[in-house]
N, C-alpha and C positions, 0 to 999 in steps of 0.2 A: 617259254620266256624266247624271247625272239634275238636274232643274233645281230652281230655292230652292221655286218652289210646289208639287213633286210631294211623293206621302205619302210618311212612311219607313216605313211598310209597304207589304210587295207579296202580293198578292193570290193570285197564281198558285200552279198546281200544286206539289209538290214535284217537283224535275225527277228523269226518269229516265235510266236507265243506256245508253250509249251502244251501240247492238249491232256494231260495230266490232270488229274483233279487238282483244284486249289487249295481245296480244304476237305471234313469229313464229309461238312452235309453234300457238297456238289458228289462227294464220292457215293452218297449212298443215295443220292435221284440218278446217277446215272448205272449203279447197279439195279435198280428200282425198273428206271426205263428197256435197259438190255438183257437184264437176264430177269425180270419179272420180279424182283426180290428176292433178298437171301435164303429164300425158304428152296430156290430154285438152282442156288449153287452148290455143287457138294466138292470133295478135297479133289475125289478121282479122277472128274472131269475136268479141273482146272489142270490137273497133271496130265490128262491129254492134248489139251489145249495148247497148253507150253511145250512139249514135245512137239507137236504138229506146226509149230512158229518154230523150233530149230531145226526141223526136217527141211522148211519151206513153203508145208504146203496149211493153208489152215480149213478148218472145216467147219461150217458156218450150221449152227445149228437152230435147224427150224422150230418154230412154238407147234404148240398144240394144234394149236387154230390158224392153219395156211389160209384158209379165206380169208383172214381181217389183217393176215402180215405179208402178202403177196402183192408187190404192185403190178399195174398193168404194164404190158409190153410201148405203149405208147410214151408212158411217164418214162419208164428205164430211159428211152430214147431221148428224149427231153432232156431229163439228167444229163446224160453221157453228154449232149452237145454243150450244156452252158457249165460242165465242168471243164470240157476243152477250151471253152473263148476263155476262162476264167485264165487256166493253167497260161491261154496263149498271152494275154494283155499283163500278168505280173510277167511273165519273160519278155515283151516289149518296154516295160514298165525299168526293167531291172537292166537291158542292154541302153535302154538312152540315158538313164542314171551313169554308165560305169562309162559310156563316150561322155557325158559331161565332165565328170572327174578326170578325165583322162585328158582331155585338153586344155582342162584347167591346171594341170599339173608340168604340160608342156610348156605351155603358155608361160609358166614363172619358170621352168629353166631355161626357156630360151633368152632370156634377160642376164645369164649367167652365162649361156654357152651358146650364143648367136651359129655359129658357124656349126653345129652339130647339128647335121642331115637325119641323125639315128631319132631323133626326136617324132615321136606320132602325131602330129598336131595334124588335124583335119585341112584339109584344102579351102571348105569355105570361113572355117577360122582365120587362117591364115591371109586370105584374100581381104576380110574382112577389117581386122583388127592389127593386123601382119604381126613382126617377129620382135619380140624384145619389150612389147607395151605393156606388161606386166610384172612389178618387180619386189621386192620383201626385200629389208633392211631393219637393222637395230637400233629402234632409238636411244634409248639409253642405256650405259651398262648396271647392272645390277650392284648397288652399294653393302650388298650383304659379305663381312670380309670376317677374317678369324677372329680378330678381338670382336668383333661383334656378337657374332655368335659366340662368343665363351662369355660378354654379357651380358647374354637375354639370357643363356644358361645358368648365370648365376642369380639372374632377377628371379625366373620361376624356380628358382632352386626358396631363392627367397621366401616369393608369395608362397609357394606350399608350405616352408615353413611357419608362418606367420595363419596364414589355412589352419596347422594343427596346434599351434597354439590356440587358436580362436574357437578350437573344439573344444580341446582341453579345458578354457576357461567356461563353456559351456557346459561341460559335463560337471563339471563342480562347483557350479551357480548351477544348476536343476539339484544336484544331491543335496546345495543347503538349502534348496529351497524345499527338496522333498521332506531333509530332518524337519523343516519347521513345521510343514504340514504334518508331518507326524508327530508334532509335542500339541500343534495346537486339535488336531484328530483325535489324540488322545488324550486330552483335558476335554473337549467336549462330550467325547465318550462316557467318562469317569463320570459329570455330572448326570448324563443321561443316566447312566448305570445309578446312580447314587439314589437318584427318584425313583425307577422302576425298582430297589431293593426297602424301597422305604413302602413301597403298598399302592403308588400309582401306577393306572394303564398306561402304557406307552404303548401306541400304534398307529399305524400311515393314517394321516387324513382323509376322507372320506370323498374330496375335491380335486386332491393332488395326492398320489399313493406312491408317489417319490420324495413326499414332507413327512419328517417323524413330528410325532403332534403327541402332548399327552392328555386324556382326560381329569379333570378334576372336580367334576359337577355331580349330582347324583341322579341317579339311572330314575329315581320316582318322581326327580322335581319335575315341574311344567314345562312341556314342550318351547316351548321359548326361553328357556331356563336350560334344559338339557341339552339340547342341541347347540348353545353357544358354550356350551362349557370344554370345551375343548380348543388347544393352543399350540400351536406348530411352535417347533423348538429348531431355529434358524443361531446358526455358528455366527458368529461376531468376527469381527480382526484377530481380537487377542484369542479366541478359542473358547470364550464364554457362550454360553447360550442364553440368544435373547426369546423371551415367550411375549408373543402376538397375541395378546388378550381379544382383541377386538373389541364387543360389545362389553363384557368385565372389566374391560381394561381402562374403563373411566378414574381410576383411583380408587385409592381401597376406602370402604365405605363401610359403616355398621349402621343398626338402630339401635337409636340410644334413646330410653327413656327417665322423663326430668319431672319431679312432685313439685307441684306450685301450691301454694297458700297466700292469699292475699295478695299473686303477682311475687312472692319472696319464692327461689328457690329453695326449697327444704333436701332436698334427696334427687341424686342423678347418680345413674348408671355411668362406670369407670368406660374412658375411651381406651384402647390398647394405640401404640405408636406404629406408624407408619414403618414398613417395613422396607427398607435402604434397599436401591437398587442393584447395589453389589453383593445384595445379602445370598447364601448360596442358593439354588438351582429347588432345595426341595422345601423352602424357608418358601420361597415365592409363589412356590405351585401350591403351600396349605395356605399362603393367605389370598392366591387368587378361590379358592375353594370357598374360605371363608366370608369373602365380600361376594359371592354371587350366591354365598344361601342368605347372607342380609339382604340382598338385592329382592330374593323368591320370599323373605318374611316381608319385608316392605310391600311386595305385591300385593301377598295372603289378606295381609291384614287391611289394606286398603279395599280389598274387595269385596271383605266384612263388616269393614267400616262402614258401608253403604245401607245395610238392612241393621247398624244397629242405632238408628237415631231416637227410638223410644227409651234406651237405657243413655243417652245425653251422652253418644261419643257424633262429634262432629269431626269429619274430614277435608281437608284443602288438598293442592299443591306441596306443600313444604309441611305439614304437621297434620299428624290426629290427636286429636284432644278429647280425653275421657273426664268430664266433671262429676264429680263425686258427691260435690255440695257447693254450697255456695260461696266457697272459699276457696273448696282444694281442686285440684284439679290434676289429673297424669297425662302428661304431653307426649308424644311419639315423632321421631323424628329420623330421616336419615342423614348421617352426617360423613364427612369425609375423613378420613385421617389424619393428622399432623402429629403432634408432641403428645404422648399419652397425657392423661386428664381425670385426674380424681380428686379435684377440688371439693365439690360439693357431696361425696357417695358418703352415704349414712346409711351405715347399717343397724344402728340398735334394734328395729321393729325387724327381726330376721324375716318374719312370712311374707310384708307387707314391702319389703326394702326394694327399692329401683333396680339394683343387682338381683334380687329374687327371681324378680317380672321378669328379667331380662333372659336369665338361664330358664324361668318357666318356658317363654315362649320358644325357646331351640328346642326343648322336648319337645310340646307340642307340634313345631312343623318336622320334627324326627316322626314325631306319631302318624302325620300326614303321610307322609311318604312310606313307616312300613305299613299303615291300612293301605293303600297303593298295591307295594307288594301282597302281601297276603291276599288283599283280594285278586290279583293278576293270577297268581301263584294255585288259588285254588279254585280258578273260575273255568269249569271244561267246558263251557260253550263259546262257542263263535263270536268277534264281538261284533255289533252291530255296523253298519256300513257307514252309517251317518256317525260323524264324528263328533262328540256334546264338550262340553266343558265341564270339568268337575264343578262338585260345589264348594265351596270355601269353605273351606276348614275353621275347626271350631277355634282360635288364636283367643282373641279379644274376649270372646264370649266366656273360656275357663277364665280368661283374668280378671274378667268382674266379677265372675259367678265367688271364685276364690277371694277374692279381697272382701266382700259382702259374708261370705261364711265366717273368714276369719274373725272378721267386723264384729260380726251378728254374737258369734260365739263368745265375743271379749265381753260381750256386751251381756249376754245371758249369765256368762260365766262370774261376772261384777256384780249383777245384781243379786244372784242367788247367795253371791258369799254376803257379801254389806246386808241381806235379808237374813241370813243365820247369825249373824255378829249382832244384828240389831236385838233379835228374837231372844237370843243368851243374853243381852245388856240388859233386857228386861224383864227376865230373870225366867226364861223356858229354856231350862238347862239341854233338852235332848233337839233342838234345833242342830242341825248341820248340812253340810251341803257340799255334793261331789261332784266331778267333773273330768272327762276323759274322754279322748281321742281312739280312735278306732288305728291297731295298731296294724301293719301291713302283715299279708297272709304268712302262714308259714312257709308256701311254696316260693313266695319272691324274698321273702325275707333270710331265709337260709339256704334258697336252692345253691347248690355247688357247680363247680364245673359238670361234673357227673349229671349233675342231674338237669341241665339246661336243654333247653329245647328251644324252639324259632319263636313262641309265642310270649318265651319270656319278659324280653324289653316291652313289646306292646301291651301285656296283660300291665305291666308293672306301671305304664305311663296313661292306661285309661284307668288305673285306679286310683293313682293320682290326680287325675283331670276331672271324674265324675263321679270318684266314690268314697270321697270322703268325709266320714262323719263323727259326730260326739254325740258323746250320751251324757243327761244331767240326772242328777239326782237330790233332792231335797227332803229334807226330813226334816217335818214339825212336832209328831208326835209320834212314838213308836207303829201307831196305826196310823197318823195322816201323812202319805208320803208321797211325792209327784215326780214323775218320770220324764224326762224331755231328749226325745233324741232329734238333731239336728243334723242336715242333710243336702247338698248343691241340686238345683235343679240346670242345666244347659239347655234344653230343648223340651218343648216351642218355646218355654221362656227364659230366662237370667233371673235365679233368685235363690232364696235356700227355703227353706220347709221346714216345721219342726213338728214333729209327733209327740204327742201327749197323752201321756198315760200313766191311772193311777195301780198301773201293776208291773212288775220289773220287765224286761222286755226280753226276751229270747236271749239265750247267754251264749250261743252260734253268733259267730259271724255273719249281718246281713252281704246280701250279694255274693256270696261264697259258695260254690256247689260242691262237691266231690264226685271227679271223674273218674277214681279207681273204686272198680263195682267190688271189689275183696275187702276195702277198708270200708266201704260202705254197709255191707254186709253184716261185717265184725263190728261195726260203732251200731249199727242198728242191733244187732241182739246184746249190745251191752248196755244199750240204752233200755232193753226190754226187762234185761236181768235187773238192771238199776231201780228201774221201773216197781217189777214186780215185789223187792224182798223192802223198797222201802213203803207201798201202798200201806201197811199198817198202821207206819210213823205216823203216818201223814191223817187219819184217820181217826191215830189218840189226841197228835197236836196240828189240828187248825189254826192258819193267822185269822188274828179279829179283822171284819171288815175295816174298810176303809170308809171311814165316815164322811169322805166328800164324795161317795158314790151316788150319793140322796142329795146331799148338800150342795155341790155345786162340781155336776162330773163334768170333765172336759168333752171338746166336739170330736168325733170319731174322723174329721178330717182332718187333716195338715194343716196348721198354724201357719201362712200364706209367709210371713217374715219374724223379726224378734219382739217388734214390739206387741204384735198379737200373743204372743208366747208369753211376753212377759207380762202384760195385762190380766189375762188366766191364770198366772201362778201368785200372782200380787192378790188378786181378790180371792183365788182358792185357801191362800194363808191368812187371809183375812180369816173371812170362816170357818179352817180349823183352828185358830186360835180364841176367837170368838167361845165356839165347841168345847173346847180346854179350858174355860175360863168358866164356862158355865159350869161345868160338870166339877173343878174343882172348889168354884165359891159355892154351890148347895152340897158340896161334901163336906167345907169346915164348918158352916153354917148350920148344916145338918136341917136342911130346907131344900123341897121338892117343888116350889114356886118360880126356882129360878132355872132359866133355861134361854137359850138363844132365842132368835126369830129376825127375821127378814125387816127392818123396818125401812121406813123413807128415804131414810137417810144412808141405810147399810146396813150388816149385821149387828147384831149388839145383843150383850144380856140384858132379860129384863125380871122382873118379878111382879108380885102381884099387886105391890102399891105405885106402880108405871114407873119404878125407879129404873134407868136408862143406863148403859155405858155402851156406848161403840164404839168400835175398834175398825182404824183405818191404816193403814200403809200409804206412804207417800211419799213425795218430794219435799223440801225444806227450801224457804226462800233462796240459801245457799250455796244448792244441789246435793245434798245430800239425803239419804236416805232415812225416811222417821216412822216412827209406831207410835198413832196416837191413841191415846184412850178419850175420846171427850165422856163423862159423865152428865146425867143430869136427872134432878129429882127433886122434890117439892118440899121445904123447909116450911110446915104454916100454910100461909098463903103466900107464900114467895117463892115463886123459880131459883133454883141453884143452880148454876153450871160450874163445872171444874174440867179444866184438861191434863193430862201428866203425856210426854215425850217423849221419847226413848231413842235415840243416835248409837250407830254403831261406830263408837269414835277410838283410835287408837290409847293404849293406855290404860293404867287403871281408876286414872280420876275421874274427878265429875266432868270434865269440858265442857260444864256448861249447860249438861242436860238438866232438861228440866224431870224431877222426878227418878233422875240415877238416884241409885242406893235403893232403892223400893222399886220390888216387884212390881208385875201388871197384876198378878193374882190377887197381892194385897192390896193392892187398888179397887178393884173388883171386890172384892168383900168390903173395905170401906164403905164402899158405896153403898151397897146393899146393907149393912148395919147403920144407916147416916152416921155415920163418923169420919167422915174425910177431913184429913189434916188442909183446912182453910190457908195456911201460911204458905202453902206449895201453891197455891190457886196462881195458875197464870192470866 
């Protein structure tokens, strides 16, 4: 600190920069240059150098390589001279600077004290400018007063208080904003947690790892749907979750099935209502899953419809139409959801209703997914490098085949019931018919959780899709029995085939195999035991042969449709009835010339007098099944004919039947006796 009498001007030279290193990097570089690195620096060596500096002499160590570090004598002399010249130059500069400063101060003081001869003013300056030519004065008094200082202090204190208040307000606002953000985040994560607890996969987006998303599609669906079945979960301003659905966000959609007859809607699968935008997140995720599922279903049935033109399936951009017949058509469309619509829903025909078809299509697409998973899980070989598009799923094929299955089975069952009722009406009391559908296999119908396996769902859908079978039995006489079995065919063509036999089919369910070796062995042993124990009974009691085996045997190949199967059954029943009539008429009349024969107009009962009673089963003008007996005989020189007709009418009355109340056997006996009742002549 300077004293009051000290001069306010300093005559010391400008300070020179410190030679100490400014930073650690410079220090390390200097150590590497002077010492050759830290490895050559030891604590003992440093202590010796410090002690030598304190004693006034410093030892300069030489490096091991003296030839490279020693300078030549000429270089040393040159460096000494350059250093001397530099020192002298610096001294001269310092001297001139000091003298100029001294002249300036002296000239300034000469204004105040011109008579002071002790001022060290140089003679050249005195002669050139004179004494007192440079002066200094105060231009303006300072306006800083005590009151102003107090006022400035008050203002500064106020600004500080305002700053503190602003800081407090900022902290409070930040706390309120943080609390609001916590509430919004809690609401957002509550919705996300609810989605995760419902079983949906919550993960990071592949292209945006910092964004959370939910997978709502199916892992085994087509790639174009699997890759787009993930939606980011973004937070709205109110804390709710917004799903950016992308391709699947074109609105809620469903595949709808409409049944039209002569242009009039007869049945239609219902549509659910659209999920509102403010619905819970898990409901919106479920709706997105249902939408992408129906979009994939629409895509797959469009691919399949291109190959089903032979089955009267036509596709355009808006709909797929299957023409079942000239009047009826089934239409598939992809529609947007609005309000719930079930105006035309009609499930009176449960198997073939549009609602059943819709559910069936869902199961068939699930089956395709399960088959993809099963194929991927069991295939141990590496996939081919070339990626090929999978074949279209069998969805429309199965729908068409099952529709024809139920329609043809109903037609055959109705025909057999009407035929049996007609035969009973005609007096053949042994006539009866049975029909049954194949039940579910025990492993599928009774499998509990303990017996569940990964193939059970796939086997169940496969069973429903391609292994439905029905069996039919028609008993005309105890000996004449006809058995039929129907099953659907999906590949290579769509249809239903009928296998017809004159002996009962195997009692074991078809298309069913036993995968348990122990059970198979035990069942085989039991079967062998039962066969051995009952072999003698079968020898003693052999069933009589079926007369149709010689009269009208069925084809060894399956019949391609119900019309062909019904035609065979009708012809076989006609011949079985004809044989029964011939045998009973011969027995009642005790004649051996009454036999049955194939005439030009069909099978009939004949005798040696050329009497003829031809039997026919057909459809009348009103569409009802009829059993006809056309008799022809010779009365003198006149040919006489007579017809009896029996129909399967409800009730016990005559119902308009020609020949009602008279059995067909009695009618044949009358014809063979030449005693027909002409009053009953048609």
